[in-house]
N, CA, C and O atoms as a MOPAC input file, in Angstrom:
PM7 MOZYME 1SCF
protein

 N      0.75700 1    -1.22000 1     0.00700 1
 C      0.06400 1    -0.12500 1    -0.04700 1
 C      0.89300 1     1.31400 1     0.02800 1
 O      1.86100 1     1.45100 1     0.77700 1
 N      0.49100 1     2.17200 1    -0.67700 1
 C      1.12400 1     3.41800 1    -0.63400 1
 C      0.83800 1     4.39700 1     0.63000 1
 O     -0.24200 1     4.43500 1     1.21900 1
 N      1.86900 1     5.10900 1     0.92400 1
 C      1.68500 1     5.90600 1     2.41100 1
 C      0.26200 1     6.82600 1     2.13000 1
 O     -0.56100 1     7.02000 1     3.02500 1
 N      0.12900 1     7.30500 1     0.88000 1
 C     -1.16300 1     8.18200 1     0.81000 1
 C     -2.56900 1     7.25800 1     1.15000 1
 O     -3.50700 1     7.76000 1     1.76800 1
 N     -2.58700 1     5.93200 1     0.69700 1
 C     -3.58000 1     5.12300 1     0.98100 1
 C     -3.79400 1     4.89300 1     2.40900 1
 O     -4.91400 1     4.91700 1     2.92000 1
 N     -2.77800 1     4.68500 1     3.00900 1
 C     -2.57500 1     4.37300 1     4.49900 1
 C     -3.06900 1     5.58900 1     5.31400 1
 O     -3.82300 1     5.35700 1     6.25900 1
 N     -2.72700 1     6.82500 1     5.04700 1
 C     -3.09400 1     7.98500 1     5.58400 1
 C     -4.79900 1     8.12100 1     5.41300 1
 O     -5.51900 1     8.44600 1     6.35700 1
 N     -5.25500 1     7.84900 1     4.19200 1
 C     -6.68300 1     8.14400 1     4.11400 1
 C     -7.36000 1     7.07000 1     4.84100 1
 O     -8.39700 1     7.46400 1     5.37400 1
 N     -7.09400 1     5.84100 1     5.02600 1
 C     -7.60300 1     4.79000 1     5.70200 1
 C     -7.53200 1     5.06300 1     7.04500 1
 O     -8.59200 1     4.88200 1     7.64400 1
 N     -6.55000 1     5.46600 1     7.73300 1
 C     -6.41200 1     6.21900 1     9.09600 1
 C     -7.46300 1     7.20000 1     9.29600 1
 O     -8.30400 1     7.16200 1    10.19500 1
 N     -7.33700 1     8.20800 1     8.26000 1
 C     -8.51100 1     9.20000 1     8.44900 1
 C     -9.94700 1     8.75400 1     8.58600 1
 O    -10.62200 1     9.06000 1     9.56800 1
 N    -10.39100 1     8.04300 1     7.61000 1
 C    -11.43100 1     7.40500 1     7.64700 1
 C    -11.81900 1     6.65800 1     8.93100 1
 O    -12.92000 1     6.82200 1     9.45700 1
 N    -10.93900 1     5.88500 1     9.39000 1
 C    -11.18500 1     5.00300 1    10.55800 1
 C    -11.29800 1     5.91800 1    11.72300 1
 O    -12.07200 1     5.53700 1    12.60100 1
 N    -10.60000 1     7.20000 1    11.93700 1
 C    -10.86700 1     8.07500 1    12.91700 1
 C    -12.26000 1     8.88500 1    12.88100 1
 O    -12.78900 1     9.39800 1    13.86700 1
 N    -12.74600 1     8.90400 1    11.59100 1
 C    -13.86900 1     9.77300 1    11.48100 1
 C    -15.11500 1     8.88200 1    11.74500 1
 O    -16.17500 1     9.34900 1    12.16300 1
 N    -14.90500 1     7.50500 1    11.45800 1
 C    -16.05200 1     6.52800 1    11.96200 1
 C    -15.92500 1     6.31300 1    13.58700 1
 O    -16.93000 1     6.07400 1    14.25700 1
 N    -14.77700 1     6.40200 1    14.10000 1
 C    -14.51900 1     5.99000 1    15.53500 1
 C    -15.10700 1     7.15700 1    16.43900 1
 O    -15.66400 1     6.96200 1    17.51900 1
 N    -14.90200 1     8.41400 1    15.84100 1
 C    -15.20500 1     9.60000 1    16.79500 1
 C    -16.45800 1     9.74500 1    17.28300 1
 O    -16.62000 1    10.24100 1    18.39800 1
 N    -17.42700 1     9.36600 1    16.57500 1
 C    -18.94600 1     9.62100 1    17.28000 1
 C    -19.12100 1     8.38600 1    18.29700 1
 O    -19.85100 1     8.55200 1    19.27300 1
 N    -18.55700 1     7.31000 1    18.12500 1
 C    -18.83600 1     6.38800 1    19.17000 1
 C    -18.09700 1     6.55900 1    20.42400 1
 O    -18.57200 1     6.11400 1    21.46900 1
 N    -17.08100 1     7.11000 1    20.40400 1
 C    -16.11800 1     7.49400 1    21.46100 1
 C    -16.81400 1     8.70900 1    22.36100 1
 O    -16.77600 1     8.73200 1    23.59200 1
 N    -17.46900 1     9.73400 1    21.51200 1
 C    -18.12300 1    10.75000 1    22.19500 1
 C    -19.29600 1    10.40800 1    22.81400 1
 O    -19.67300 1    11.04400 1    23.79800 1
 N    -20.03800 1     9.32300 1    22.29100 1
 C    -21.28800 1     9.05200 1    23.10400 1
 C    -21.11800 1     8.29100 1    24.47800 1
 O    -22.04000 1     8.25500 1    25.29300 1
 N    -20.07700 1     7.77600 1    24.66400 1
 C    -19.59800 1     7.01200 1    25.80800 1
 C    -19.04100 1     8.05400 1    26.84000 1
 O    -17.92100 1     7.87500 1    27.31800 1
 N    -19.81300 1     9.15800 1    27.19700 1
 C    -19.32200 1     9.95100 1    28.11600 1
 C    -19.37300 1     9.06800 1    29.35700 1
 O    -20.03000 1     8.03000 1    29.44000 1
 N    -18.47300 1     9.68300 1    30.48000 1
 C    -18.53500 1     9.06200 1    31.77300 1
 C    -19.10600 1     9.87000 1    32.79800 1
 O    -18.71700 1     9.76000 1    33.96100 1
 N    -20.01600 1    10.69100 1    32.45500 1
 C    -20.89100 1    11.50700 1    33.37700 1
 C    -22.17200 1    10.60600 1    33.97700 1
 O    -22.41000 1     9.46700 1    33.57400 1
 N    -22.89100 1    11.23200 1    34.91300 1
 C    -23.75800 1    10.56100 1    35.59800 1
 C    -24.96300 1    10.45700 1    34.56500 1
 O    -25.09700 1    11.28200 1    33.66100 1
 N    -25.81600 1     9.40500 1    34.75500 1
 C    -27.04500 1     9.15400 1    33.84400 1
 C    -28.24100 1     9.94400 1    34.13900 1
 O    -28.94800 1    10.51900 1    33.31200 1
 N    -28.40000 1     9.90600 1    35.49500 1
 C    -29.77600 1    10.74100 1    35.97500 1
 C    -29.38700 1    11.70100 1    37.06700 1
 O    -28.84300 1    11.34400 1    38.11100 1
 N    -29.69900 1    12.93200 1    36.76400 1
 C    -29.51300 1    13.94800 1    37.69000 1
 C    -30.80400 1    14.90000 1    37.81800 1
 O    -31.32000 1    15.27600 1    36.76600 1
 N    -31.25700 1    15.23800 1    38.82500 1
 C    -32.56400 1    16.09500 1    39.16800 1
 C    -31.81500 1    17.65900 1    39.18100 1
 O    -30.86300 1    17.99000 1    39.88900 1
 N    -32.58400 1    18.54900 1    38.12400 1
 C    -32.25800 1    19.95200 1    38.21600 1
 C    -33.47000 1    20.72000 1    38.74800 1
 O    -33.40400 1    21.87100 1    39.17900 1
 N    -34.48500 1    20.04500 1    38.68700 1
 C    -35.74300 1    20.71900 1    39.43000 1
 C    -36.21700 1    19.63800 1    40.29400 1
 O    -35.78700 1    18.50100 1    40.09900 1
 N    -37.08500 1    19.87800 1    41.25800 1
 C    -37.78200 1    19.03100 1    42.06400 1
 C    -39.24400 1    19.04500 1    41.91900 1
 O    -39.77600 1    20.13600 1    41.71700 1
 N    -39.97600 1    17.97300 1    41.99400 1
 C    -41.34400 1    17.95700 1    41.74300 1
 C    -41.82500 1    18.19400 1    43.32200 1
 O    -41.39800 1    17.48000 1    44.23000 1
 N    -42.88700 1    19.42300 1    43.56500 1
 C    -42.99900 1    19.90600 1    44.66200 1
 C    -44.31200 1    19.35000 1    45.18700 1
 O    -44.51600 1    19.45100 1    46.39600 1
 N    -45.19000 1    18.79600 1    44.44500 1
 C    -46.47400 1    18.25200 1    45.05600 1
 C    -46.26400 1    16.99500 1    45.50800 1
 O    -45.34900 1    16.31200 1    45.04600 1
 N    -47.18200 1    16.49800 1    46.57200 1
 C    -47.12900 1    15.05100 1    47.25800 1
 C    -47.82200 1    14.17900 1    46.31100 1
 O    -48.88000 1    14.41100 1    45.72600 1
 N    -46.91400 1    12.91600 1    46.22900 1
 C    -47.29700 1    11.80900 1    45.52400 1
 C    -47.76200 1    10.56600 1    46.45500 1
 O    -47.08200 1    10.17500 1    47.40400 1
 N    -48.86300 1    10.05400 1    46.11700 1
 C    -49.31100 1     8.82400 1    46.83200 1
 C    -48.42700 1     7.64200 1    46.85900 1
 O    -48.11400 1     7.13100 1    45.78400 1
 N    -47.98100 1     7.14100 1    47.99500 1
 C    -46.90600 1     6.21900 1    48.22200 1
 C    -47.50600 1     4.87500 1    47.35600 1
 O    -46.71400 1     4.02700 1    46.94600 1
 N    -48.72400 1     4.77400 1    47.15300 1
 C    -49.22000 1     3.52700 1    46.58000 1
 C    -48.86600 1     3.58100 1    44.95700 1
 O    -48.75100 1     2.59000 1    44.23600 1
 N    -48.75000 1     4.69600 1    44.62900 1
 C    -48.49900 1     4.97000 1    43.02000 1
 C    -47.05300 1     4.58300 1    42.74400 1
 O    -46.71800 1     4.43800 1    41.56800 1
 N    -46.06400 1     4.38300 1    43.82900 1
 C    -44.75500 1     4.31300 1    43.64400 1
 C    -44.38400 1     2.90800 1    43.83000 1
 O    -44.80200 1     2.30500 1    44.81800 1
 N    -43.55700 1     2.27700 1    42.87200 1
 C    -43.07900 1     0.93300 1    43.07100 1
 C    -41.74000 1     0.79000 1    43.29000 1
 O    -41.32800 1    -0.32800 1    43.60000 1
 N    -40.83400 1     1.88100 1    43.17100 1
 C    -39.34600 1     1.96100 1    43.70000 1
 C    -38.89500 1     3.27000 1    43.51900 1
 O    -39.47900 1     4.09500 1    42.81700 1
 N    -37.62200 1     3.52000 1    44.28700 1
 C    -36.97400 1     4.70900 1    43.96700 1
 C    -35.45400 1     4.46600 1    43.80300 1
 O    -34.95900 1     3.33800 1    43.81100 1
 N    -34.73000 1     5.65100 1    43.64900 1
 C    -33.25700 1     5.35600 1    43.68300 1
 C    -32.73500 1     6.72200 1    43.78400 1
 O    -33.36900 1     7.64400 1    43.27100 1
 N    -31.51900 1     6.94900 1    44.46500 1
 C    -30.81300 1     8.17200 1    44.65800 1
 C    -30.05900 1     8.48500 1    43.48200 1
 O    -29.59200 1     7.59600 1    42.77100 1
 N    -29.90600 1     9.78600 1    43.22600 1
 C    -29.17100 1    10.38300 1    41.94800 1
 C    -27.67800 1     9.98700 1    42.32800 1
 O    -27.38700 1     9.57800 1    43.45200 1
 N    -26.76000 1    10.14200 1    41.30400 1
 C    -25.48800 1     9.95500 1    41.27200 1
 C    -24.79500 1    11.02900 1    42.20800 1
 O    -25.25000 1    12.17300 1    42.23800 1
 N    -23.88100 1    10.73000 1    42.84400 1
 C    -23.00100 1    11.49900 1    43.76900 1
 C    -22.27200 1    12.77900 1    42.94700 1
 O    -21.92600 1    13.81000 1    43.52400 1
 N    -22.12100 1    12.57400 1    41.70400 1
 C    -21.51800 1    13.55500 1    40.77600 1
 C    -22.56100 1    14.64400 1    40.26300 1
 O    -22.15600 1    15.60900 1    39.61700 1
 N    -23.87600 1    14.48000 1    40.55300 1
 C    -24.74800 1    15.50400 1    40.31000 1
 C    -24.67900 1    16.61000 1    41.22700 1
 O    -24.29600 1    16.51000 1    42.39200 1
 N    -25.10800 1    17.79300 1    40.60000 1
 C    -24.99200 1    19.11900 1    41.49200 1
 C    -25.94700 1    18.99400 1    42.49300 1
 O    -25.57400 1    19.44800 1    43.57500 1
 N    -27.21000 1    18.45600 1    42.46300 1
 C    -27.95500 1    18.21300 1    43.64200 1
 C    -28.37400 1    17.11900 1    43.83700 1
 O    -28.85800 1    16.44800 1    42.92400 1
 N    -28.27500 1    16.66800 1    45.15700 1
 C    -28.86300 1    15.49500 1    45.52300 1
 C    -30.24900 1    15.16200 1    45.56600 1
 O    -30.94000 1    15.82300 1    46.34300 1
 N    -30.78200 1    14.29000 1    44.90200 1
 C    -32.08400 1    13.97500 1    44.83700 1
 C    -32.58000 1    12.33900 1    44.86400 1
 O    -31.83400 1    11.35900 1    44.88100 1
 N    -33.81300 1    12.35000 1    44.86200 1
 C    -34.27700 1    10.84600 1    44.79500 1
 C    -35.28300 1    10.80000 1    43.48200 1
 O    -36.02900 1    11.71500 1    43.13300 1
 N    -35.13700 1     9.61700 1    42.89100 1
 C    -35.99900 1     9.53500 1    41.59100 1
 C    -37.05700 1     8.43500 1    42.07300 1
 O    -36.70200 1     7.31100 1    42.42700 1
 N    -38.36200 1     8.85400 1    42.05500 1
 C    -39.34200 1     7.89900 1    42.34500 1
 C    -39.84800 1     7.20300 1    40.95700 1
 O    -39.97100 1     7.91500 1    39.96100 1
 N    -40.09400 1     6.03700 1    40.90600 1
 C    -40.24700 1     5.24800 1    39.78900 1
 C    -41.89000 1     4.92900 1    40.10000 1
 O    -42.21900 1     4.34000 1    41.12900 1
 N    -42.87100 1     5.38100 1    39.09900 1
 C    -44.20100 1     4.98400 1    39.36100 1
 C    -44.62200 1     3.54800 1    38.89600 1
 O    -43.79700 1     2.74200 1    38.46500 1
 N    -45.92200 1     3.29000 1    39.00800 1
 C    -46.24900 1     2.04400 1    38.57100 1
 C    -46.25200 1     1.99000 1    37.08100 1
 O    -46.11400 1     0.90800 1    36.51200 1
 N    -46.41000 1     3.16700 1    36.38400 1
 C    -46.32100 1     3.34900 1    34.87200 1
 C    -44.99400 1     3.75000 1    34.34100 1
 O    -44.83600 1     4.40000 1    33.30700 1
 N    -44.04400 1     3.31400 1    35.12700 1
 C    -42.53600 1     3.60800 1    34.88800 1
 C    -42.13700 1     5.00100 1    34.48600 1
 O    -41.26600 1     5.27800 1    33.66100 1
 N    -42.95100 1     5.92700 1    35.23800 1
 C    -42.67700 1     7.43500 1    35.00700 1
 C    -41.46000 1     7.81300 1    36.00600 1
 O    -41.56600 1     7.30900 1    37.12300 1
 N    -40.58900 1     8.43200 1    35.83200 1
 C    -39.61200 1     8.86600 1    36.96100 1
 C    -39.72900 1    10.43400 1    37.34000 1
 O    -39.69600 1    11.36500 1    36.53700 1
 N    -39.85700 1    10.50800 1    38.59600 1
 C    -40.09800 1    11.72200 1    39.29100 1
 C    -38.91400 1    12.22000 1    40.08500 1
 O    -38.58000 1    11.49400 1    41.02100 1
 N    -38.26200 1    13.25200 1    39.89800 1
 C    -37.32600 1    13.85300 1    40.72300 1
 C    -37.86500 1    14.57600 1    41.99100 1
 O    -38.66700 1    15.49700 1    41.83900 1
 N    -37.51800 1    14.25500 1    43.06400 1
 C    -37.95500 1    14.83800 1    44.40000 1
 C    -36.90400 1    15.10700 1    45.29600 1
 O    -35.83800 1    14.50000 1    45.20000 1
 N    -37.11800 1    16.02200 1    46.22100 1
 C    -36.18700 1    16.38800 1    47.17000 1
 C    -35.96400 1    15.36700 1    48.33900 1
 O    -36.95200 1    15.12400 1    49.03200 1
 N    -34.88200 1    14.79400 1    48.61300 1
 C    -34.88500 1    13.82500 1    49.68100 1
 C    -34.91500 1    14.34100 1    51.14900 1
 O    -35.05000 1    13.51300 1    52.05000 1
 N    -34.80200 1    15.59800 1    51.42300 1
 C    -35.08900 1    16.18600 1    52.67400 1
 C    -36.32000 1    16.49400 1    53.11300 1
 O    -36.49400 1    16.86200 1    54.27400 1
 N    -37.52400 1    16.35500 1    52.05500 1
 C    -38.95300 1    16.49700 1    52.28500 1
 C    -39.27600 1    15.25800 1    53.28700 1
 O    -38.69500 1    14.17300 1    53.30400 1
 N    -40.22100 1    15.63600 1    54.01900 1
 C    -40.79200 1    14.49400 1    55.09600 1
 C    -41.59400 1    13.38500 1    54.22600 1
 O    -41.49200 1    12.18200 1    54.46700 1
 N    -42.41200 1    13.92100 1    53.17800 1
 C    -43.20500 1    12.99500 1    52.65500 1
 C    -42.51900 1    12.02600 1    51.80200 1
 O    -43.00100 1    10.90100 1    51.67300 1
 N    -41.32000 1    12.39400 1    51.14400 1
 C    -40.41700 1    11.74300 1    50.37300 1
 C    -39.65400 1    10.52900 1    51.17500 1
 O    -39.45500 1     9.37600 1    50.79100 1
 N    -39.28100 1    11.17600 1    52.44400 1
 C    -38.73600 1    10.23800 1    53.29700 1
 C    -39.64400 1     9.15800 1    53.87200 1
 O    -39.19500 1     8.07500 1    54.24700 1
 N    -40.89900 1     9.47200 1    53.92800 1
 C    -41.91100 1     8.45500 1    54.26400 1
 C    -42.13000 1     7.41200 1    53.24900 1
 O    -42.26000 1     6.22700 1    53.55800 1
 N    -42.17700 1     7.90400 1    51.87700 1
 C    -42.14300 1     6.90600 1    50.73700 1
 C    -41.07400 1     5.96300 1    50.74800 1
 O    -41.24700 1     4.76400 1    50.52900 1
 N    -39.76000 1     6.58300 1    51.04700 1
 C    -38.65800 1     5.80200 1    50.93400 1
 C    -38.62600 1     4.59200 1    52.16800 1
 O    -38.30400 1     3.41500 1    52.01100 1
 N    -39.01600 1     5.18700 1    53.30000 1
 C    -39.14200 1     4.13000 1    54.32100 1
 C    -40.16600 1     3.16200 1    54.23500 1
 O    -40.00600 1     2.07800 1    54.79600 1
 N    -41.36800 1     3.45500 1    53.50100 1
 C    -42.38600 1     2.61100 1    53.13600 1
 C    -42.06400 1     1.36100 1    52.20800 1
 O    -42.42100 1     0.19300 1    52.36400 1
 N    -41.26800 1     1.94100 1    51.17000 1
 C    -40.64100 1     1.23300 1    50.17700 1
 C    -39.73200 1     0.15500 1    50.79900 1
 O    -39.92200 1    -1.04200 1    50.58300 1
 N    -38.65900 1     0.66000 1    51.64100 1
 C    -37.68200 1    -0.18100 1    52.32200 1
 C    -38.10300 1    -1.15600 1    53.11000 1
 O    -37.54700 1    -2.25400 1    53.09000 1
 N    -39.32400 1    -0.83900 1    54.05200 1
 C    -39.87700 1    -1.83200 1    54.64700 1
 C    -40.72000 1    -2.89200 1    53.99800 1
 O    -40.87200 1    -4.03000 1    54.44100 1
 N    -41.26900 1    -2.38600 1    52.86600 1
 C    -42.05000 1    -3.47500 1    51.94200 1
 C    -41.34000 1    -4.43700 1    51.43200 1
 O    -41.90600 1    -5.50800 1    51.21200 1
 N    -39.90500 1    -4.27600 1    51.12000 1
 C    -39.13800 1    -5.03100 1    50.33600 1
 C    -38.26500 1    -5.97200 1    51.32800 1
 O    -37.32100 1    -6.62800 1    50.88800 1
 N    -38.61500 1    -5.99300 1    52.60300 1
 C    -38.07300 1    -6.75700 1    53.62900 1
 C    -38.85400 1    -7.74700 1    54.15500 1
 O    -38.42400 1    -8.45400 1    55.06600 1

């Protein structure tokens, strides 16, 4: 192969590989930027999880029976009640 063909092959390979590498960012997947302020019935929630520690705000994501995700403030009393209810339910 000629050096020009090798160079073009390398450029083509880099162009095809660049979008794949850019999509694999190492940042957090789920962060809460705004919290849902209204109270949610605990019977509508099937699970919850905490946001990643790399997020700017610590939050809880409630997962409803219909698989909707709701960001809420973990310091609010009704949210703590739902978390306690779900933790006790799973034991």
